[in-house]
C-alpha positions, 0 to 999 in steps of 0.5 A, spaced: 499 500 500 502 506 498 501 512 503 496 517 501 501 522 504 506 520 498 500 521 493 498 528 495 506 530 496 507 528 488 500 532 486 503 538 490 508 539 486 503 540 480 502 547 479 496 550 475 500 553 469 497 560 470 496 561 477 503 558 479 500 554 485 499 547 487 493 543 485 492 541 492 492 548 495 487 550 490 482 545 491 483 542 484 483 535 487 477 532 489 478 525 490 484 520 490 484 512 491 489 507 490 489 500 490 495 495 489 499 500 485 493 503 481 492 510 483 485 514 480 485 521 482 479 526 480 480 533 478 475 539 478 476 546 475 473 552 477 469 553 471 466 548 465 469 552 460 476 553 463 481 553 457 482 546 455 490 547 454 491 549 461 487 543 463 491 538 459 497 541 462 495 539 469 492 533 467 498 530 464 503 533 469 498 530 475 499 523 471 507 524 471 507 526 478 503 520 480 507 515 476 514 517 479 512 514 486 515 508 487 510 502 487 505 506 483 504 501 476 498 505 473 494 512 474 488 514 471 486 521 472 479 523 471 478 531 469 470 532 471 465 537 469 469 540 464 466 541 456 472 537 454 473 532 459 472 526 454 477 528 450 482 530 455 481 524 459 482 519 453 488 523 450 492 523 456 490 516 458 492 514 451 499 518 452 497 522 446 499 529 445 495 535 445 495 536 438 493 529 436 487 529 442 484 535 438 486 534 431 484 539 427 483 544 432 490 545 436 495 548 431 501 547 436 503 543 442 504 546 449 511 547 450 511 554 449 505 555 453 508 552 459 515 556 457 511 562 457 507 561 464 514 559 467 517 566 465 511 569 468 512 565 475 519 567 475 518 574 474 513 574 480 517 570 485 523 575 483 518 581 485 516 578 491 523 576 493 526 583 492 520 586 496 522 581 502 529 583 501 527 591 502 522 589 507 528 586 511 532 593 511 535 593 504 536 598 500 533 599 492 540 601 490 543 594 493 539 590 488 543 591 483 549 588 486 545 582 490 547 575 488 544 568 489 549 567 495 546 573 498 539 571 499 536 569 505 534 562 507 526 563 506 520 560 502 520 566 498 528 565 496 526 557 495 521 559 490 525 564 486 531 559 486 526 553 483 523 558 478 530 560 476 532 553 475 526 551 471 528 556 466 535 554 466 538 560 468 545 561 471 545 558 478 552 559 481 553 563 487 555 569 484 550 570 479 546 576 479 539 576 483 535 581 478 535 578 471 530 578 466 526 571 464 532 570 459 537 571 464 540 578 462 542 582 468 538 588 470 542 594 473 541 601 475 535 605 474 532 599 470 531 595 476 525 599 478 522 599 471 523 591 471 520 590 478 514 595 476 513 590 470 513 584 475 509 587 480 503 588 474 504 580 473 504 578 480 497 583 482 494 579 475 496 572 477 494 573 485 487 576 482 486 570 478 488 566 483 483 569 488 477 569 482 478 561 481 478 559 489 471 563 489 468 560 483 471 553 485 467 555 492 461 557 489 461 551 484 462 546 488 460 549 495 466 549 498 467 554 504 474 555 504 478 552 498 484 552 501 482 548 507 479 542 503 482 535 505 481 530 500 
């Protein structure tokens, strides 16, 4: 028997690509069962018409995450109450690509979409980290010289480093902290403009996350999506 905690820990590493939050924290996992290595996970989304490409990414990632657990031999992810549930469940179950699943409707695969949201997530985490540094007594002008080795030990720094590594950016201790999503260093007067842009992305993402939680709570009668236990 595989511990339920191990299954949830694996799913906690799967994020909504747009919101950069774990499916488990968002309340998107409605049920989880395991029987002699065979796992079934049921996912639900805030609305019936959530974008199918986002849904496909999450269902695919959830399947991969659960299959990575030692002892898991089979995974069935069931997306519920979505207009494209049948197509997505069938395509992911058969290990088909997004384009093959939606033949004639999808022109591209999802790699660039994932990369786009990874870049946004990095900028959001960078802006949060810089606010933490400034809040701890740092000065705006010091951000130009801030290096990875200077970062505090904190959840904000950990999330920032995770997103940075996902983009394949330099991770050496001497690498500058404030860089673009392409790894170009941002210095001097450009830092303020850079962080202002990152702040607009963060506010948008946080607003969307709050909206999604509210819609999910209304749709499924969940008092507090963050407090849901599966």
